[in-house]
C-alpha positions, 0 to 999 in steps of 0.5 A: 499499499503506497502512502500518498499523505505525509502522516505516516501509516498506523502500524498494522495489529498482527491477529496472532499477538499473543496477550503478555505473560501477565494477562494470564496471571492476573487471571489465575493462570501461570501462562496461556499453555495453563490458561489452555489446559484448563479449558482442555479440562473443561471442554474436551482437548479435541474442541479446545485444540480444533478451535486454537488451530484457527482462532487467533489468541487475541480471541483466548478470552472471548470468542474461544470461550463463546465458541467453546459454549456453543460447541458443547451446548449440545444444541448440534449448532456446529452440526447444523453449520456443517450440514448447511455447508454439505448442501444440506446433509447431516 
């Protein structure tokens, strides 16, 4: 991207940046891995590992929790989405 103005462009935010360790510590965890292990105990390792494979760490405390809650709610929300993406076949 070419900047045609004299004002410098703002630094692009890297969505893959993690929270500083102190953020996890302020919530009672040693670090991100400790936090993720806690989520694995609550939601299951397979679910947590699947979601963190495509969600940025910046979603650890909101989007990740929301998606894990939806996924484990038992309302088959993700099955319905998968069926829709597969042409209506479950």
